[in-house]
ZAMI-894729 format. One record per residue (C-alpha): x, y, z; residue in one letter. Coordinates in steps of 0.02 Angstrom, whole numbers, plus 32768, in hexadecimal, padded with zeros to 4 digits. Last residue first. Layout:
BEGIN
XYZa
...
END
This chain:
BEGIN
60EF69D6296Bg
607E6A1D28E6q
5FC869E228F7c
5F806A622976s
5FD76AF2290Al
5F806AB2286Cv
5EDF6AA228BAv
5EDE6B532901r
5F086B97285Eq
5E806B302808l
5DFD6B74287Ft
5E376C2C2869a
5E336C1C27ABh
5D8C6BC5279Fa
5D3C6C41281El
5D836CD527ACl
5D406C842711k
5C966C6D275Ba
5C7E6D1A279Dn
5C046CF1282Dl
5B426CF02817p
5B2C6C6628A8h
5B066BB72866t
5BC06B78289Fa
5BB86BCB2942l
5B996B3529A7r
5C0A6ACC293Dr
5C8F6B4E296Dq
5C886B022A22q
5C976A5629E6t
5D386A892982l
5D7B6AD22A28w
5D686A322A77r
5DCC69D029E6a
5E4A6A5F29F9t
5E726A422AABd
5E80698E2A95a
5EF369A62A03l
5F596A172A6Dr
5F58699D2B05v
5F9169102A95a
6028696B2A48d
603D6946298Ba
60D468DE2952s
6086682C2945a
5FDE68752917s
602468CE2888v
6071681E2846k
5FDF67BA286Ba
5F5C68312818v
5FD16835277Cp
5FBC67702776a
5F08675E27A9a
5ED467E1271Dl
5E69676426B9s
5E24671E275Bp
5DCF67B72786f
5D49679F2809y
5D7B6720288Fr
5E326722288Fv
5E84668128D6p
5EBF668B297Fa
5F7B66AE29B2k
5F4067352A3Ca
5F8A67BB29D2q
5F27676E2941a
5E8E677C29A1l
5EA4682F29D4v
5ECF68632919l
5E2B67FF28E0d
5DCA68632955t
5E1268FE291Ay
5DE968DD2865l
5D2D68BB28A3r
5D36696A28E8q
5D7569B42845l
5D04695727DCa
5C6E699E284Dd
5CB76A502842l
5CB66A3A2781w
5BF96A18278Fd
5BC66A8D280Fp
5C226B2127B0a
5BB86AF9270Da
5C396AEB2681v
5C5E6B7C25FFk
5CD26BD7267Ae
5D266B2E269Bl
5D856B3D25F5s
5DC16BEE2619e
5DFC6BBC26B2s
5E5E6B302679l
5EB46BA525F6t
5EEA6C12268Eg
5F1B6B8626F7i
5F9C6B442673d
5FD56AA926ECp
607B6AC0274Aa
60F86A3C273Fq
613069B827AFg
610B6925272Dq
606E68EA279Ba
603E69A427A3l
603A69B226E8p
5FC2691D26DBk
5F516953275Bi
5F0C69F22713l
5F0369C82658q
5EAC691A2697a
5E2C698426ECl
5E0D69FB264Bw
5DF0695B25E5d
5D6369222645p
5D6B68722692c
5CC76817265Ca
5CC0686525ADq
5C4368AD253Ae
5BCE68ED25BCs
5B0F68F325DCa
5AE3683525ABr
5B7567F425F5a
5B56684C2693r
5A9D681426ABr
5AD6676B2689l
5B51676E2703a
5AD967C02785a
5A6767232762l
5AF866B02778p
5B3066F72825a
5BE866B02845g
5C3767602868g
5BF567AD27CFa
5C9567BE2781a
5CB6670C279Da
5C1766DB2744l
5C49674B26B8w
5CF366F526A7d
5CB5664826B8a
5C246663262Fa
5CA4669025A9p
5C19669B2563e
5B6E66BE258Dv
5AEE66602515g
5A5F66442592q
5A886590258Ee
5B3F65B825B9q
5B01661B2654l
5AAB6581268Ew
5B3765102686q
5BB0658526D3l
5B3365A52762s
5B1864E0277Ce
5BD864D72776q
5BF5656327F4p
5B7E65252878g
5AD565862883p
5ACC66112909a
5A6965D829A8p
59B2662029C5l
5981664C2A73p
58CD66402AA3l
58AD66A72B3Er
5801669E2B95r
57CC674A2BACc
579667B92C35r
583867C52C8Cs
5884680C2BE9v
580B68962BFCl
583E68B82CAFt
58FA68BA2C74p
58CF69402BFAl
593469172B57l
59E0692C2B28r
5A1368872B8Dd
599F68292B1Fp
5A21682F2A8Ea
59F1681329E0d
5939682629ECa
589B67E929ADv
57F067E02A16l
5764677129ECl
56C567912A54f
564267062A5Cv
559467282A6Et
550A66B92A92h
54CD67222B28p
550C67D02B3Ap
55A767D62BABp
55A368312C58e
564968572C87e
567668402BC9l
561168DE2B9Ev
565369482C30k
570469162BF7l
56DA69512B44l
56B46A012B7Da
574E6A032BEAn
57B469DC2B4Ea
575A6A572AEDs
57856AD92B6Ai
583F6AA22B75v
58586A932ABDn
584269F32A61l
58BC69DE29D8a
591B69662A3Ch
588C68F22A20a
58B868DD295Cp
583368A82944y
578968872980l
571367FB2942l
566F67FB298Fa
561067472971v
55606726298Ar
553B6676299Cw
54A666092974g
53EA66312950g
5405666128A2r
53E6671A28B0h
5429672A295Ft
53AC677729CEa
53B4683F29E6t
53F9688D2A77n
54AF68752A57f
54A268D729B0w
544769662A03s
54E369722A6Fe
5565696129EDl
556A6A1829BBa
55AC6A342A6Dr
565069E02A46i
56626A3A299Eq
563C6ADD29F3d
56C96ABA2A77i
574F6ABF29E8r
57C46A3E29A4i
585A6AA7297De
58B06AC928DFr
58266B4228A3s
581E6B7827F1p
58626C2C27D2q
57EE6CAF27D4r
57856D03274Dk
57106C73271Da
56D96C6227D3a
56AB6D1C27CFt
561D6CF4275Eg
56176C402716t
568E6BAC272Fa
56176B4A278Bp
56696B10283Ae
56876A522848t
563769CC28A5e
563469432822d
55AE68BE2802g
556469162766s
55EB698F270Ce
55BE6A41272Da
566C6A862715a
568F69FA2686e
5718698F26B8a
57BC697C2655g
581D692C26DAe
587D69D026DFq
57E06A2E270Fl
57B169C0278Ea
586269C427DCi
58576A9527DDa
57A76A84282De
57F26A2028BBp
57A4697428DAr
570569202914i
56C568A228A0r
5615686428C5r
55CE67BD2896l
5518678228BDd
54D167DE282Bp
5545678F27ADh
556268192720n
561F680626F6g
560A6793265Dg
5664670026A0a
560A670F2746v
556A670826EAw
55A4667A2680r
55D46620271Ac
553166412776a
54D4660026D3p
552B655F26D2c
55C1653C2663a
5655656B26B5g
565664CC2727c
569B652B27BEa
571464CA2829l
56DA644928BBl
56FC63AF2842d
568563FC27C7r
561B647E2814p
5562648427CAs
5514652A2812e
55AF65882816c
55BF6620288Fl
563D65D82900l
56A9659A286Ds
569C6649280Ca
56C7669D28B7a
5762662328C7a
5792664C2815a
579166F82838l
57F666E128D9a
586D66762890f
589266EE27F3d
58A86774287Bl
592D670D28D4k
598866E3283Dg
5A3D66DD2868i
5A75678B284Dg
5A8A67C528EEg
5AAC675B2988m
5A15670529DDg
596867302A1Dh
58B767092A18i
5858674B2AB7l
57B666F52AC0w
571567362B09a
567966E12B38h
56CE663E2B68a
568965A62B0Df
564565102B46r
55DA64D62AB3e
567F65142A47r
56ED64952AA4g
571A64362A06a
573A64E129BFl
57E764F32A0Dw
582B643E29D7s
57EF644D2930r
5844650B291Ea
58E564C52976i
58EC644528F3d
58C364A72859h
593665462885q
59D0650F2831w
597465032789p
592765AB2793l
586C65A327C9f
57E465E12751a
57806673272Aa
56F1665526BBt
571866802601s
56E3672725B7m
END
């Protein structure tokens, strides 16, 4: 394994931030839009704080501390995240340095938790009460912060009110307003900006993503989200979305039955997300602004938006947001898709 490194667009802000490490706050809330590399920043920050021979304030990648971080077994680093995320990352249940519950007994029979539990916060107490292994920082990396439930958030709040010595908490979140205000008030905020389009495109091309511009647009300008989408899908703009909007642009009704059968094979949160992005483009087109997510559909989107009623579009956009909350429930997938597409078609017809 290699030591976590800052992404190209993070180097300047990382050096500026780490320059004040001797006067660091005990807790930092690292936040910004999704898909720009906040977790990468936090991991690289932890490595830099623990590094024994930093180069230009960043982790050297060669000292014993860096090798331990790269191997996932640095005694002064703890990662606190939901069990489900730990498993996705390939972490062993008993991995050193992680606060996850062993997958034995009843734990093996239940679904992995998607929340950060109070016992994960309590498990840190013995760690806090021991001296740091190398006499430097102790780093607790917690992500995503919105996975804290009310009980675990309050437990963390009590820790931050009387922080243990030589300890830095790095909390990662997309939106601070989804967290307890009292918890946010105990942290210094470190907002991370999204990289510019040219820098994002260059980085995506270096990762082998083509056409980089389409994938970046589909991800709303977030390069890491674009990379994940490109690796998981064949097209930045799904075929079924084009088959939905192009007939509407010609004043024709799309084949909802066939489209519903296609969507039955796609996870509901994914196709609902695509529809929400489509509606953002429709609203932008009505305002004579460039589309954001699906530039390949700019022409039919412009035609549909020109004849569609703005109020009906807005109402359906809000309705789609409500459907996202139901997307993970055990509903009839084809029926959900059919009903959703019907409403979409009606809202787009003049």
